[in-house]
N, CA, C and O of each residue as an XYZ file, in Angstrom:
464
protein
N       0.840     -1.133     -0.052
C      -0.033     -0.199     -0.075
C       0.833      1.337     -0.113
O       1.969      1.371      0.359
N       0.388      2.226     -0.535
C       1.430      3.354     -0.784
C       0.376      4.816     -0.026
O      -0.783      5.154     -0.266
N       1.043      5.185      0.590
C       0.315      6.500      1.101
C       0.519      7.809      0.749
O       1.617      8.304      1.005
N      -0.120      8.304      0.344
C      -0.209      9.791     -0.486
C       0.157     10.772      0.445
O      -0.460     10.719      1.509
N       1.062     11.720      0.316
C       1.704     12.637      1.170
C       0.175     13.470      1.793
O      -0.688     13.629      0.930
N      -0.050     13.815      2.755
C      -0.839     14.881      3.276
C      -0.434     16.387      2.311
O       0.647     16.962      2.183
N      -1.822     16.705      1.725
C      -1.684     17.943      1.191
C      -2.829     18.763      2.207
O      -3.855     18.305      2.709
N      -2.199     20.256      2.313
C      -2.780     21.195      3.296
C      -2.212     22.443      2.772
O      -1.096     22.524      2.259
N      -3.163     23.558      2.952
C      -2.904     24.968      2.754
C      -2.365     25.595      4.153
O      -2.413     26.819      4.273
N      -1.884     24.847      5.155
C      -1.661     25.070      6.413
C      -0.095     25.457      6.302
O       0.625     24.673      5.684
N       0.485     26.653      6.881
C       2.043     26.436      7.034
C       2.433     26.757      8.373
O       1.889     27.511      9.180
N       3.492     26.043      8.478
C       4.162     26.228     10.047
C       4.993     27.549     10.044
O       5.605     27.962      9.058
N       4.947     28.139     11.207
C       5.638     29.212     11.529
C       6.286     29.332     12.956
O       5.699     29.016     13.991
N       7.534     29.812     12.890
C       8.065     30.001     14.322
C       8.110     31.263     14.746
O       8.201     32.134     13.881
N       8.054     31.693     16.306
C       8.353     33.045     16.561
C       9.535     33.312     16.743
O      10.142     32.768     17.665
N      10.141     34.205     15.917
C      11.573     34.793     16.346
C      11.673     36.036     16.612
O      11.505     36.918     15.769
N      11.977     36.248     17.905
C      11.628     37.810     18.590
C      10.626     38.478     18.440
O       9.898     38.237     19.402
N      10.090     39.301     17.675
C       8.828     39.933     17.586
C       7.868     39.600     16.325
O       6.832     40.164     15.973
N       8.633     38.367     15.694
C       7.885     38.444     14.195
C       7.860     36.991     13.863
O       8.708     36.284     14.407
N       6.905     36.386     12.952
C       6.870     35.022     12.924
C       7.490     34.817     11.366
O       7.413     35.531     10.365
N       8.142     33.516     11.617
C       9.060     33.263     10.523
C       8.195     31.941      9.572
O       7.903     30.945     10.235
N       7.895     31.938      8.429
C       7.560     30.898      7.935
C       8.466     29.703      7.512
O       9.533     29.854      6.917
N       7.831     28.255      7.951
C       9.041     27.516      7.735
C       8.961     26.579      6.602
O       9.805     26.396      5.725
N       7.511     25.865      6.796
C       7.259     25.148      5.735
C       5.575     24.877      5.742
O       4.738     25.445      6.445
N       5.393     23.948      4.848
C       3.960     23.346      4.711
C       3.935     22.386      5.739
O       4.907     21.632      5.789
N       2.840     22.214      6.754
C       2.366     21.293      7.545
C       2.814     19.824      7.155
O       3.359     18.949      7.827
N       2.386     19.860      5.804
C       2.297     18.339      5.293
C       3.920     17.931      5.446
O       4.199     16.777      5.770
N       4.606     18.569      5.289
C       6.103     18.366      5.287
C       6.472     17.567      6.691
O       7.309     16.679      6.854
N       5.481     18.234      7.749
C       6.087     17.300      9.158
C       5.095     16.238      9.384
O       3.903     16.398      9.645
N       5.931     14.801      9.212
C       5.259     13.627      9.632
C       5.220     13.116     10.897
O       6.302     13.007     11.475
N       4.243     12.784     11.450
C       4.336     12.597     13.038
C       5.746     11.378     13.324
O       6.116     10.357     12.743
N       6.160     12.054     14.375
C       7.219     10.989     14.825
C       8.590     11.311     14.397
O       9.587     10.964     15.030
N       8.609     12.111     13.097
C       9.683     12.499     12.309
C      10.225     13.900     12.650
O       9.345     14.723     12.901
N      11.548     14.354     12.713
C      12.023     15.365     12.653
C      12.346     16.031     11.473
O      12.876     15.390     10.565
N      12.051     17.512     11.315
C      12.657     18.426     10.068
C      13.585     19.365     10.716
O      13.367     19.846     11.828
N      14.828     19.668      9.862
C      15.335     20.881     10.233
C      15.435     21.898      9.040
O      15.563     21.694      7.833
N      15.317     23.272      9.900
C      15.131     24.319      9.221
C      15.968     25.316      9.393
O      16.376     25.586     10.523
N      16.333     25.977      8.359
C      17.303     27.121      8.516
C      16.866     28.236      8.822
O      15.953     28.594      8.078
N      17.227     29.201      9.894
C      16.687     30.372     10.316
C      17.323     31.350      9.576
O      18.211     30.909      8.847
N      17.130     32.606      9.538
C      17.379     33.897      8.850
C      18.688     34.272      9.554
O      19.374     35.130      8.999
N      19.090     33.783     10.615
C      20.262     34.326     11.362
C      21.266     33.232     11.292
O      22.344     33.380     11.868
N      20.914     31.810     10.428
C      22.059     31.124     10.031
C      21.657     29.846     11.150
O      21.890     28.684     10.817
N      21.079     30.140     12.411
C      20.810     29.023     13.208
C      19.936     27.905     12.443
O      19.592     28.018     11.266
N      19.650     26.898     13.206
C      18.949     25.872     12.735
C      18.034     25.409     13.834
O      18.464     25.203     14.968
N      16.615     25.223     13.461
C      15.577     24.680     14.138
C      15.112     23.199     13.946
O      15.090     22.756     12.798
N      14.842     22.626     14.701
C      14.454     21.275     14.683
C      12.995     21.108     15.033
O      12.465     21.188     16.141
N      12.440     20.850     13.812
C      10.624     20.625     14.269
C       9.872     19.360     14.163
O      10.094     18.596     13.224
N       9.205     19.156     14.855
C       8.383     17.873     15.029
C       6.845     17.955     15.153
O       6.240     18.892     15.674
N       6.300     16.866     14.615
C       4.868     16.731     14.972
C       4.726     15.439     15.573
O       5.327     14.431     15.202
N       3.894     15.512     16.531
C       3.559     14.090     17.189
C       2.422     13.667     16.592
O       1.795     14.351     15.783
N       2.009     12.188     17.072
C       0.963     11.467     16.689
C      -0.450     12.109     16.879
O      -1.344     11.708     16.134
N      -0.702     12.964     17.709
C      -1.766     13.648     18.125
C      -2.029     14.974     17.228
O      -3.095     15.589     17.191
N      -0.948     15.264     16.573
C      -0.671     16.363     15.597
C      -0.173     17.779     16.294
O      -0.368     18.864     15.745
N       0.524     17.631     17.633
C       0.991     18.728     18.210
C       2.517     19.231     17.614
O       3.446     18.498     17.277
N       2.479     20.302     17.601
C       4.090     20.934     16.862
C       4.810     21.028     17.962
O       4.274     21.325     19.030
N       6.180     20.779     17.850
C       7.120     21.619     18.519
C       8.354     22.058     18.014
O       8.920     21.177     17.367
N       8.912     23.030     18.081
C      10.365     23.438     17.737
C      11.415     23.938     18.826
O      11.210     24.813     19.667
N      12.659     23.154     18.624
C      13.730     23.558     19.237
C      15.022     23.617     18.726
O      15.211     23.144     17.606
N      15.841     24.056     19.271
C      17.145     24.411     18.450
C      17.799     23.119     18.179
O      17.932     22.316     19.102
N      18.273     22.814     16.841
C      18.395     21.544     16.129
C      20.087     21.200     16.588
O      20.642     20.149     16.266
N      20.753     22.290     17.387
C      22.409     21.819     17.724
C      22.052     20.978     19.357
O      21.430     21.321     20.363
N      22.769     19.817     18.976
C      22.881     19.160     20.245
C      24.059     19.642     21.112
O      25.229     19.516     20.752
N      23.709     20.157     22.185
C      24.571     20.963     23.345
C      25.901     20.130     23.719
O      26.994     20.643     23.962
N      25.592     18.675     23.720
C      26.689     17.923     24.046
C      27.737     17.765     22.830
O      28.901     18.120     23.017
N      27.389     17.304     21.746
C      28.307     17.206     20.616
C      28.577     18.082     19.891
O      29.497     17.956     19.083
N      27.718     19.402     20.003
C      27.979     20.746     18.967
C      27.439     20.608     17.538
O      27.457     21.502     16.693
N      26.905     19.238     17.365
C      26.468     18.826     15.695
C      25.111     19.237     15.726
O      24.462     19.090     16.762
N      24.580     19.761     14.655
C      23.233     20.140     14.261
C      22.387     18.518     13.834
O      22.246     18.242     12.643
N      21.978     17.737     14.717
C      21.546     16.644     14.445
C      20.071     16.442     15.319
O      19.480     15.387     15.087
N      19.457     17.368     16.287
C      18.333     16.692     16.958
C      17.171     16.474     16.177
O      16.170     15.952     16.666
N      17.249     16.907     14.776
C      16.145     16.864     14.167
C      15.955     15.241     13.462
O      14.945     14.723     12.985
N      17.352     14.700     13.613
C      17.269     13.298     13.146
C      16.947     12.367     14.441
O      16.936     11.146     14.282
N      16.721     12.849     15.537
C      16.785     12.096     16.650
C      15.283     11.156     16.922
O      14.247     11.436     16.319
N      15.372     10.091     17.860
C      13.950      9.604     17.857
C      13.174     10.384     19.142
O      13.650     10.921     20.142
N      11.910     10.233     18.734
C      10.923     10.755     19.726
C      10.184     10.030     20.547
O       9.818      8.916     20.172
N       9.881     10.442     21.621
C       8.968      9.351     22.208
C       8.390     10.233     23.543
O       8.386     11.463     23.496
N       7.951      9.569     24.617
C       7.208     10.344     25.753
C       8.153      9.572     27.153
O       8.622      8.437     27.061
N       8.281     10.368     28.286
C       8.620     10.105     29.518
C       7.912     10.641     30.646
O       8.110     11.740     31.162
N       6.944      9.646     31.038
C       6.073     10.510     32.095
C       5.217     11.369     31.850
O       4.596     12.023     32.689
N       5.099     11.446     30.375
C       4.156     12.427     29.864
C       4.552     13.600     29.246
O       3.825     14.480     28.784
N       6.036     13.533     29.278
C       6.864     14.657     28.397
C       7.294     14.214     27.180
O       8.098     13.283     27.124
N       6.844     14.785     26.123
C       7.387     14.469     24.745
C       8.799     14.907     24.620
O       9.137     16.037     24.973
N       9.602     14.079     24.147
C      10.858     14.285     24.030
C      11.690     13.962     22.712
O      11.075     13.187     21.979
N      12.705     14.285     22.311
C      13.702     13.800     21.125
C      14.851     13.344     21.943
O      15.174     13.840     23.022
N      15.424     12.388     21.360
C      16.898     12.036     21.949
C      17.659     11.883     20.888
O      17.461     11.319     19.812
N      18.863     12.656     21.477
C      20.097     13.051     20.229
C      20.533     11.465     19.496
O      20.761     10.462     20.171
N      20.577     11.513     18.118
C      21.122     10.558     17.627
C      22.585     10.122     17.835
O      23.152      9.142     17.352
N      23.135     11.194     18.770
C      24.745     10.691     18.506
C      24.900     10.060     20.143
O      25.171      8.880     20.366
N      24.687     11.023     21.139
C      25.091     10.763     22.604
C      23.894     10.166     23.456
O      24.103      9.878     24.635
N      22.433      9.940     22.793
C      21.030      9.845     23.366
C      20.769     10.358     24.297
O      20.062      9.691     25.053
N      21.184     11.855     24.800
C      20.470     12.527     25.709
C      19.081     12.868     25.180
O      18.940     12.906     23.958
N      17.966     13.137     26.032
C      16.785     13.480     25.617
C      16.406     14.652     26.005
O      16.858     15.081     27.067
N      15.506     15.427     25.248
C      15.208     16.770     25.344
C      13.810     17.021     25.292
O      13.139     16.868     24.271
N      13.359     17.413     26.409
C      11.867     17.730     26.210
C      11.558     18.753     25.341
O      12.137     19.835     25.443
N      10.669     18.539     24.446
C       9.957     19.044     23.091
C       9.289     20.637     23.746
O       9.335     21.711     23.145
N       8.840     20.459     24.769
C       7.941     21.835     25.398
C       8.992     22.645     26.113
O       8.833     23.864     26.061
N       9.897     22.249     26.683
C      10.705     23.336     27.485
C      12.209     23.227     27.032
O      12.970     24.146     27.334
N      12.621     22.257     26.395
C      13.946     22.476     25.898
C      14.613     21.849     26.977
O      15.804     21.790     26.671
N      14.386     21.270     28.277
C      14.899     20.669     29.485
C      15.647     19.596     28.971
O      14.960     18.875     28.247
N      17.045     19.173     29.118
C      17.517     17.845     28.981
C      16.931     16.938     30.168
O      16.941     17.288     31.348
N      16.457     15.815     29.726
C      16.093     14.864     30.896
C      17.179     14.065     31.353
O      16.985     13.436     32.394
N      18.292     13.960     30.783
C      19.395     13.439     31.572
C      20.405     14.240     31.947
O      21.472     13.657     31.756
N      20.551     15.333     32.403
C      21.212     16.466     32.721
C      20.534     17.759     32.877
O      20.391     18.589     31.979
N      20.063     17.881     34.282
C      19.269     19.007     34.518
C      19.974     20.555     34.151
O      19.254     21.553     34.122
N      21.395     20.633     33.887
C      22.072     21.532     33.647
C      21.822     22.031     32.684
O      21.893     23.256     32.589
N      21.488     21.333     31.765
C      21.549     21.784     30.067
C      20.160     21.738     29.612
O      19.338     20.958     30.091
N      19.885     22.647     28.610
C      18.621     23.004     27.986
C      18.919     23.816     26.727
O      19.803     24.669     26.651
N      18.088     23.459     25.747
C      17.992     24.115     24.326
C      16.923     24.863     24.347
O      16.015     24.818     25.177
N      17.033     25.635     23.331
C      15.972     26.933     22.943
C      14.719     26.113     22.462
O      14.692     25.002     21.934
N      13.806     26.868     22.752
C      12.568     26.242     22.217
C      11.696     27.336     21.617
O      11.524     28.341     22.307
N      11.164     27.270     20.501
C      10.367     28.229     19.419
C       9.068     28.067     19.889
O       8.766     27.017     20.457
N       8.167     29.059     19.715
C       6.709     29.138     19.760
C       6.390     28.465     18.263
O       7.316     28.570     17.459
N       5.347     27.879     17.863
C       4.598     27.161     16.615
C       3.442     27.552     16.554
O       2.629     27.466     17.474
N       3.269     27.959     15.614
C       1.660     28.021     15.069
C       1.722     27.551     13.643
O       2.769     27.292     13.049
N       0.490     27.464     13.136
C       0.038     27.140     11.759
C      -0.930     28.225     11.305
O      -1.773     28.631     12.105
N      -0.853     28.782      9.911
C      -1.540     29.633      9.491
C      -2.063     29.105      8.021
O      -2.812     29.809      7.343
């Protein structure tokens, strides 16, 4: 069986400072998979859509390795908290807060996300 990609007119936007930045079509975000987006200032964001349709965006840079890889991490939940695990060293980051679940002293930037 072949699944057709979701088609929609909804666009995903991130809040950057006092403005919204359009990242991609909502259909590009597959549940359980991440997508990296280049931001105007050269940084990268990792965007995720969970199976309930909730959207999350965090910094794509893994603070432990310095590599821009979080968008390629595995997603899951721990005690009701959605997270992504770095594909390199496996630390988990809460997708809502950016807090590392394995080292409380580490946090990644989170972005407010909306669809328009």
